[in-house]
Z-matrix of the N, CA and C atoms (Angstrom, degrees):
N
C 1 1.443
C 2 1.646 1 108.22
N 3 1.277 2 113.54 1 -30.04
C 4 1.467 3 116.77 2 -177.63
C 5 1.580 4 109.02 3 -57.05
N 6 1.313 5 115.78 4 -40.89
C 7 1.487 6 118.52 5 -179.48
C 8 1.528 7 112.84 6 -67.17
N 9 1.265 8 115.99 7 -35.86
C 10 1.505 9 119.25 8 176.96
C 11 1.520 10 108.82 9 -67.98
N 12 1.320 11 120.19 10 -40.48
C 13 1.378 12 121.21 11 179.63
C 14 1.558 13 109.99 12 -64.67
N 15 1.314 14 116.89 13 -43.35
C 16 1.445 15 120.56 14 177.66
C 17 1.517 16 112.89 15 -58.67
N 18 1.321 17 114.99 16 -40.06
C 19 1.469 18 118.72 17 177.69
C 20 1.578 19 113.43 18 -60.87
N 21 1.303 20 115.06 19 -40.70
C 22 1.463 21 119.71 20 179.08
C 23 1.556 22 109.34 21 -70.54
N 24 1.241 23 118.90 22 -40.08
C 25 1.456 24 122.51 23 177.52
C 26 1.526 25 109.59 24 -63.12
N 27 1.327 26 115.39 25 -40.59
C 28 1.541 27 118.24 26 179.63
C 29 1.536 28 108.59 27 -63.12
N 30 1.365 29 118.38 28 -34.53
C 31 1.468 30 120.99 29 174.11
C 32 1.492 31 113.61 30 -65.71
N 33 1.333 32 119.99 31 -34.93
C 34 1.416 33 123.52 32 -175.60
C 35 1.602 34 110.56 33 -87.40
N 36 1.273 35 116.55 34 -13.60
C 37 1.499 36 122.68 35 -174.51
C 38 1.550 37 110.67 36 -56.84
N 39 1.376 38 119.49 37 -49.37
C 40 1.500 39 117.73 38 -179.86
C 41 1.528 40 112.92 39 -51.78
N 42 1.267 41 116.74 40 -36.97
C 43 1.542 42 118.78 41 -177.24
C 44 1.549 43 106.81 42 -64.57
N 45 1.298 44 119.64 43 -47.58
C 46 1.435 45 126.09 44 178.53
C 47 1.536 46 113.89 45 -62.74
N 48 1.323 47 113.69 46 -41.91
C 49 1.529 48 119.42 47 179.51
C 50 1.496 49 110.96 48 -63.87
N 51 1.401 50 113.71 49 -34.97
C 52 1.495 51 117.80 50 -176.67
C 53 1.545 52 107.43 51 -64.89
N 54 1.244 53 121.09 52 -25.05
C 55 1.480 54 126.06 53 179.82
C 56 1.537 55 112.25 54 -97.11
N 57 1.303 56 116.01 55 6.82
C 58 1.460 57 119.39 56 -177.45
C 59 1.519 58 119.60 57 83.91
N 60 1.297 59 114.63 58 12.96
C 61 1.497 60 117.13 59 -177.23
C 62 1.525 61 107.49 60 -122.19
N 63 1.376 62 110.95 61 -172.43
C 64 1.426 63 118.05 62 179.81
C 65 1.541 64 105.18 63 -163.88
N 66 1.414 65 112.50 64 171.80
C 67 1.485 66 116.88 65 178.89
C 68 1.481 67 107.91 66 -137.57
N 69 1.338 68 112.52 67 137.97
C 70 1.528 69 119.77 68 177.67
C 71 1.481 70 110.58 69 -116.44
N 72 1.272 71 118.79 70 131.06
C 73 1.399 72 123.48 71 169.81
C 74 1.467 73 113.96 72 -73.76
N 75 1.305 74 120.32 73 124.82
C 76 1.414 75 123.43 74 -176.36
C 77 1.517 76 109.46 75 -98.98
N 78 1.431 77 114.73 76 -52.16
C 79 1.405 78 117.97 77 -179.37
C 80 1.539 79 107.77 78 -165.45
N 81 1.363 80 113.03 79 162.97
C 82 1.480 81 120.91 80 171.18
C 83 1.477 82 109.53 81 -128.69
N 84 1.310 83 118.61 82 122.73
C 85 1.463 84 118.88 83 -175.94
C 86 1.557 85 109.28 84 -148.46
N 87 1.298 86 115.19 85 124.84
C 88 1.432 87 125.65 86 178.20
C 89 1.558 88 112.82 87 51.18
N 90 1.311 89 113.44 88 42.94
C 91 1.483 90 116.01 89 179.87
C 92 1.488 91 115.03 90 86.81
N 93 1.280 92 118.64 91 -7.25
C 94 1.428 93 119.35 92 -178.54
C 95 1.584 94 106.78 93 -104.38
N 96 1.323 95 111.42 94 138.87
C 97 1.514 96 121.44 95 -179.67
C 98 1.500 97 108.85 96 -107.88
N 99 1.367 98 115.80 97 121.55
C 100 1.419 99 116.98 98 -179.76
C 101 1.458 100 107.21 99 -105.36
N 102 1.364 101 119.97 100 134.09
C 103 1.410 102 124.00 101 -174.59
C 104 1.538 103 109.77 102 -137.97
N 105 1.326 104 116.83 103 161.39
C 106 1.429 105 121.64 104 175.47
C 107 1.564 106 106.93 105 -129.01
N 108 1.331 107 112.89 106 120.04
C 109 1.458 108 116.11 107 178.46
C 110 1.510 109 109.62 108 -86.70
N 111 1.300 110 120.49 109 137.84
C 112 1.417 111 124.41 110 -174.63
C 113 1.518 112 110.81 111 -123.60
N 114 1.320 113 115.83 112 172.08
C 115 1.445 114 121.30 113 179.21
C 116 1.551 115 115.66 114 62.29
N 117 1.231 116 120.56 115 -138.64
C 118 1.441 117 125.73 116 179.00
C 119 1.491 118 111.06 117 -60.84
N 120 1.333 119 117.87 118 -30.44
C 121 1.452 120 121.34 119 -177.81
C 122 1.540 121 114.04 120 -69.54
N 123 1.317 122 111.94 121 -23.32
C 124 1.500 123 115.42 122 -175.43
C 125 1.574 124 110.23 123 -71.19
N 126 1.267 125 119.03 124 -28.37
C 127 1.495 126 122.10 125 -177.40
C 128 1.500 127 112.82 126 -115.19
N 129 1.263 128 117.22 127 4.76
C 130 1.515 129 120.82 128 -176.14
C 131 1.606 130 109.01 129 -74.47
N 132 1.279 131 118.20 130 134.36
C 133 1.374 132 123.47 131 174.53
C 134 1.455 133 115.29 132 -59.21
N 135 1.348 134 118.83 133 -26.20
C 136 1.432 135 125.55 134 -176.35
C 137 1.495 136 109.94 135 -93.01
N 138 1.315 137 121.25 136 7.01
C 139 1.422 138 125.26 137 -170.93
C 140 1.607 139 107.64 138 -66.33
N 141 1.299 140 119.04 139 -36.74
C 142 1.521 141 120.58 140 177.02
C 143 1.512 142 107.15 141 -65.95
N 144 1.232 143 122.73 142 -42.68
C 145 1.434 144 120.88 143 178.35
C 146 1.570 145 112.92 144 -65.79
N 147 1.299 146 115.67 145 -37.85
C 148 1.418 147 122.11 146 175.42
C 149 1.494 148 110.76 147 -60.00
N 150 1.326 149 117.12 148 -47.28
C 151 1.374 150 127.59 149 -179.74
C 152 1.533 151 113.74 150 -60.77
N 153 1.346 152 117.16 151 -48.78
C 154 1.411 153 125.73 152 -173.71
C 155 1.541 154 112.39 153 -81.77
N 156 1.340 155 115.04 154 -51.17
C 157 1.433 156 120.21 155 -175.57
C 158 1.574 157 114.11 156 -81.99
N 159 1.342 158 113.78 157 -22.87
C 160 1.468 159 117.20 158 -177.05
C 161 1.481 160 109.22 159 -103.40
N 162 1.333 161 115.66 160 -69.00
C 163 1.498 162 123.83 161 -173.03
C 164 1.515 163 110.46 162 -60.88
N 165 1.382 164 112.42 163 -59.94
C 166 1.509 165 117.53 164 -173.63
C 167 1.488 166 108.87 165 -60.60
N 168 1.251 167 118.76 166 -46.77
C 169 1.486 168 119.99 167 -179.84
C 170 1.512 169 117.14 168 -55.92
N 171 1.360 170 112.22 169 -44.91
C 172 1.470 171 119.90 170 177.16
C 173 1.493 172 110.33 171 -59.76
N 174 1.314 173 115.44 172 -47.84
C 175 1.516 174 121.12 173 -175.25
C 176 1.535 175 106.20 174 -64.20
N 177 1.338 176 119.87 175 -49.02
C 178 1.420 177 120.17 176 -178.78
C 179 1.557 178 115.95 177 -60.22
N 180 1.273 179 113.15 178 -36.18
C 181 1.459 180 120.78 179 -179.72
C 182 1.616 181 109.23 180 -65.57
N 183 1.337 182 112.09 181 -41.03
C 184 1.490 183 117.37 182 -173.99
C 185 1.540 184 111.37 183 -87.70
N 186 1.336 185 117.12 184 -30.85
C 187 1.475 186 123.47 185 -173.68
C 188 1.519 187 107.20 186 -131.87
N 189 1.355 188 117.45 187 90.63
C 190 1.453 189 118.07 188 -176.70
C 191 1.496 190 117.46 189 -62.09
N 192 1.381 191 117.94 190 -12.47
C 193 1.465 192 123.55 191 175.76
C 194 1.538 193 112.65 192 -70.55
N 195 1.337 194 115.67 193 -20.93
C 196 1.441 195 121.09 194 -178.96
C 197 1.541 196 108.04 195 -70.96
N 198 1.350 197 114.91 196 125.14
C 199 1.485 198 118.05 197 177.77
C 200 1.538 199 113.65 198 -101.96
N 201 1.358 200 116.93 199 -28.34
C 202 1.424 201 119.59 200 179.50
C 203 1.564 202 111.86 201 -166.08
N 204 1.242 203 114.67 202 159.60
C 205 1.502 204 118.78 203 177.60
C 206 1.550 205 103.18 204 -117.63
N 207 1.367 206 115.38 205 129.36
C 208 1.444 207 124.44 206 178.91
C 209 1.567 208 109.74 207 -115.34
N 210 1.343 209 111.08 208 127.76
C 211 1.473 210 116.69 209 177.38
C 212 1.523 211 107.01 210 -89.10
N 213 1.330 212 115.61 211 133.18
C 214 1.477 213 123.61 212 177.99
C 215 1.532 214 109.73 213 -100.23
């Protein structure tokens, strides 16, 4: 499942890079995806919305086993 998650994150990466940020996959465990937002995304007030409404939604739509995304 980790490879599938990485594929989805790679598809989302250009959107984050356009705003000066990036996302790193840390781990996938028991349906939870652990990520680290970097660059502008790490301090952006909208990062929670980006994480939940963008990243988490895309992962859940593509990989039903994903239950949530956690920012580290």
